[in-house]
Residue, then its C-alpha position, 0 to 999 in steps of 0.5 A: s500500500v501507499v499513503r497519500r495526502a488528500v484534500a476534500k473538494s468540499g471544505g478543503g480539509e486534509y486527510a490521509v488515504k491508504v491506497i491498497r492494490k487488490a491484485r497484490l492481496t492474498p485471501e489472508d490479507v483481505s481477511a486481515l484488512e476486513d478485521e482491521v476495518a471492522i475494529l477501527s470502525t468501532i474505536d473512537h479515541p484521541n490516541v487511536l488513528q481515526l478511520l473516517e471512510v472506506y471505499n471498495e473500488p474494483e482495483y483498490y481499497y481506499l482507507v481515509t484517515e485523519l492526517v497526522q504530520g509528526g512522522e513515526l515514533f521510530d524516526r523520533i527515537t532515531q533522531k533523539t538516540a534515546y528519550d529522557e525519562a521525563d518525556a518517556r513517562q509522558l508518552l508511556r502514560t498516554l500509551l498505557s491508557s490508550i491500550q487499556f481503552l482498547h483492551d476494555r473493548g476487547v481489542v488486542h493490537r498485537d503489533l505495537k512498535p515504533e513504526n506503528l505509533l504516529l506523532a501528531s506533530a513534529d513539535d511534540d514528542t508525546n502526542v501519539k496515535i496508534a495505527d496499523f491494526g492489521f494484526a488486531k483481534h477481538t479477544q473472543d476471536l483469539g481462542q487458543e491462537r497459535a499463529i506467530c504474528g507481530t514484529a520480531d523485536y517486540i514479540a512476546p515469548e508466549i507468541l513464539n512458544k505458540a502457547g496461546h495468547g491474549k491482552a498481555v502481549d500488548w503490555y510486553s510489546l509496550g515494555a520492549l518499546t519503552y526499553e528502546m525509547l530509554s536505551g536506543l535499541p530494543p531489549y534483545y537486539t541482534k540481526d540474527r533472528e533465531k538468536l533474537f527469538d531464543r533471547i526473548r524466550r529465555g528472558d535474560l535481559t540486561y539494563p543500561s546503567h543510566i536507567t533509573p531503578v523506578a524505570k527498571d522495575m517497571l520494565m521488568k514487570m512489563l517484560v516478564r516472561d509469564p503473561e499472568k505476571r505482566 
């Protein structure tokens, strides 16, 4: 897909339009897109990217959303190298309450990562919009879900172990994301995927010395292997 800026003919309002070519979609892709649209159509929250319209045309799907112009959180982390804890605290508070909002409505995102968090403004490090619900599911549809989904550096161990999973996977991913904000790299960073997955399963994590005891305590509780303790 590609995302384009669009201007409404009536009123001149600016929006983002995600353009998805149908010819490149597998049946699984179509099913995931339908799930994403169904979920986003029921969500109205200031920190979740708002889906406004969906157009199903012969060759393309067009998803019209609000326009945000601050870029991805990933780019902001790269620019800053790492967040200081004061800024990270503000951003994390927003994300925690937003994910709890989704969970209260039975929605698990399952792919929280810096690329899926969009900053509303180039001048604000903390006003964020959660985007890309392509892996999202309602809890009643998860059952004993054993498919591996998400993005390597942020995947919870129970997903890798194909042990069934639920809402706790989002708290793990958010913990991994917070670790990256504070240190500049994801928790078990390596370019070797098998080594990465082995490290996530073992949970043998070290923390940079500059991370305060309070932040370390929070991260340890979010990144604990047992989802019941998360």
